[in-house]
C-alpha positions in Angstrom: 35.5 76.8 117.0 34.2 72.8 117.3 33.8 71.0 114.7 30.5 69.4 114.3 31.1 65.3 115.3 29.0 64.8 111.9 29.9 67.0 110.0 26.3 66.9 107.9 24.3 70.7 107.5 21.1 71.5 109.0 18.7 72.0 106.0 15.9 74.0 105.0 14.0 75.3 101.6 12.9 77.8 101.9 10.1 78.1 99.0 7.9 81.3 97.3 3.9 80.9 98.8 2.8 78.8 95.9 -0.1 75.4 97.0 2.4 73.0 94.1 5.9 73.9 96.4 7.3 70.8 97.8 8.6 71.1 100.8 11.3 69.1 100.9 15.3 68.4 101.2 16.0 65.4 100.8 19.1 63.2 99.7 18.8 62.2 95.4 20.2 58.8 96.5 23.0 58.7 94.1 26.7 58.9 94.2 29.0 60.2 91.4 32.7 59.7 90.5 32.9 62.7 87.9 35.0 64.3 86.4 36.0 68.2 87.6 37.4 71.1 86.8 37.4 74.2 88.5 39.0 78.0 89.7 39.3 78.1 92.9 40.7 80.8 96.0 42.5 77.8 98.5 40.2 79.1 102.1 39.7 82.2 103.5 40.9 82.4 107.5 37.5 83.7 108.6 36.6 84.2 111.2 32.7 85.7 112.7 34.0 88.6 112.5 34.9 88.4 108.8 33.1 85.8 106.9 32.3 85.2 103.5 28.4 87.6 102.8 28.0 87.0 98.8 29.2 84.9 96.1 27.8 85.7 92.6 28.3 85.0 89.1 26.4 85.8 86.1 26.5 83.2 82.7 24.7 82.4 79.4 22.8 79.4 79.3 24.6 77.6 76.4 24.2 75.8 73.2 23.8 72.3 73.6 25.8 69.0 72.6 25.3 67.6 69.0 24.8 63.8 71.0 23.2 62.7 73.8 24.8 60.4 76.0 22.6 60.8 78.6 26.0 62.7 80.0 25.2 64.8 83.0 26.7 68.7 83.9 26.7 70.6 86.4 28.2 74.1 85.9 27.9 76.1 90.0 29.1 78.9 91.6 29.9 77.4 94.9 31.0 78.0 98.4 32.6 74.6 101.4 34.1 74.8 104.4 36.4 72.5 105.5 37.5 69.3 108.0 40.5 69.8 111.0 42.5 68.4 107.4 41.8 70.8 105.1 39.4 68.5 103.1 35.7 70.0 102.0 33.0 68.2 103.5 30.0 70.7 101.6 29.1 72.3 98.9 26.4 74.4 98.5 25.7 76.2 94.9 23.0 77.1 92.5 24.0 75.1 89.5 22.9 75.1 85.6 22.4 71.5 85.0 22.5 69.8 81.5 21.0 66.0 80.8 18.3 65.6 83.4 17.2 64.6 86.4 15.3 62.4 89.2 13.3 65.3 89.4 13.1 66.9 86.4 13.2 63.7 83.5 16.5 62.8 81.3 16.4 64.3 78.4 19.2 66.5 76.9 18.1 70.2 78.0 19.5 72.4 80.2 17.6 73.2 84.2 19.0 75.0 87.0 19.6 73.0 90.5 19.4 74.3 93.4 22.2 71.7 95.9 23.7 70.9 98.7 25.9 68.1 98.2 27.8 66.2 100.7 31.3 64.3 99.8 30.7 61.2 99.7 27.2 61.2 100.3 25.3 61.5 97.1 23.6 65.0 97.3 20.1 67.1 98.0 18.5 69.2 95.7 14.6 71.0 96.2 12.3 72.3 93.5 8.6 73.0 93.2 6.5 70.7 92.8 4.7 70.4 89.0 7.3 74.1 87.9 8.9 74.0 84.5 12.8 74.2 85.2 13.7 74.2 81.9 16.1 76.9 80.5 16.4 78.8 76.9 20.4 78.4 74.8 21.4 82.1 75.3 19.7 83.1 78.4 21.5 84.8 81.1 21.2 84.2 84.7 22.5 85.2 87.8 23.3 82.9 91.1 23.9 84.2 94.1 25.0 82.8 97.6 24.6 85.0 100.5 24.9 84.6 104.3 21.6 85.0 106.4 22.3 86.7 109.8 18.8 87.3 110.2 18.8 82.9 110.6 22.1 83.5 112.3 20.3 84.8 115.1 17.9 82.6 115.2 20.0 78.9 115.2 23.4 80.6 116.7 25.8 78.6 117.0 25.2 77.9 112.8 26.3 79.8 109.8 23.5 79.6 107.3 23.8 80.5 104.0 21.3 81.1 100.5 22.0 80.2 97.3 19.3 80.9 94.3 18.8 82.5 91.6 18.1 86.7 91.3 16.2 86.6 87.9 14.1 82.6 87.6 10.4 83.8 87.9 9.0 82.0 91.5 12.6 79.7 91.8 13.1 77.8 95.1 16.1 78.9 97.2 18.2 77.1 100.0 19.3 77.1 102.9 22.2 75.7 104.6 23.4 76.1 108.3 27.0 74.9 109.3 28.9 75.0 112.3 31.2 75.7 110.7 31.8 79.1 108.6 32.7 78.1 104.5 36.4 79.3 103.8 36.5 78.3 100.2 34.7 79.8 97.2 34.9 78.1 93.7 33.7 78.3 90.4 32.8 74.7 89.0 32.3 72.0 85.8 31.4 68.7 87.3 30.0 66.3 84.4 29.7 62.5 84.6 29.4 60.3 81.7 30.8 62.6 78.8 32.4 60.2 76.3 33.4 62.8 73.6 33.1 66.3 73.3 30.5 66.3 71.2 28.7 65.5 75.0 30.0 68.7 75.7 29.0 72.4 75.0 30.2 73.3 71.4 32.9 76.7 72.5 33.4 78.3 75.8 30.8 78.6 78.9 31.8 82.0 80.7 31.0 82.7 84.0 30.8 87.0 84.9 31.2 89.7 86.7 32.1 86.7 89.4 31.7 89.0 93.1 32.9 87.7 96.5 32.7 90.1 99.7 33.5 89.5 103.2 32.2 91.2 106.5 35.3 93.6 105.8 34.4 94.2 102.0 35.8 92.3 98.7 39.2 91.4 99.5 42.0 92.6 98.4 44.3 91.6 95.1 42.3 87.4 95.1 44.1 85.3 93.0 42.6 82.1 91.7 43.6 78.9 91.7 42.3 75.9 88.5 42.3 72.4 88.9 41.9 70.1 86.3 40.8 66.6 85.7 43.2 65.7 82.7 40.9 63.3 81.1 38.2 65.2 80.6 40.2 68.2 78.0 38.5 70.1 79.2 41.0 73.7 80.1 40.1 76.4 82.9 40.7 79.6 81.5 40.9 82.6 84.5 40.1 86.0 81.8 39.8 88.7 85.3 42.2 87.6 88.3 40.1 89.5 91.3 37.1 89.4 93.5 35.4 92.5 92.0 34.0 92.3 87.8 36.0 88.7 87.6 35.6 86.4 85.6 36.6 82.7 84.2 36.3 80.4 80.8 35.4 77.1 80.9 36.2 75.4 77.8 35.0 72.7 75.9 36.8 70.4 73.4 36.9 70.8 70.3 34.9 67.9 68.2 
């Protein structure tokens, strides 16, 4: 399959029926130099006959950090296509966000974020105009990324994926089409502006019930690889390996 000359994907917000829906998929105009901690599978030999079909996980909204210094955090499950050099050129995610945004305003609260991140370019984010996107501490959230074969038939040549949340009422989804099949799945903490342990939630953040399906079914004997930024002092622990009901903990430093 030939790589696109300009690997920026097509991006379509998929909104529930609402008069307040904001039909936009515009760049937020933010470029960040974040701290990253992630666990990922380093890549599948994906083909049209064996592509990523779904990547789902469940998590609980953690406590608020005790300090607010305008820090921003994203916690997400995501999928990524790779260029000919093996470098990701996109990151589709349904994320948990702390610290607010240009959409929700800035403040010490949790929200959901539907995003396509393009390295070096910033990210696209959508929401419903006027909607309350804040989440409650202790709220259980189910996130999903699924392939959309129907749109692939309507627009041949692209591989379409939808990201969203199963159990957040009236939340939108975001749909992206790439010429290249995504090869990497990852669970990630991305943060900027954290100056100390009190800027993180206390304890751990746990990705539960991590399930990955390819066209041929769940991959056998899947092992996750961890990585992190030593400056963050955050640890990543794979509690349960595999592609069915796996579990990963992001362990924040103690104050």
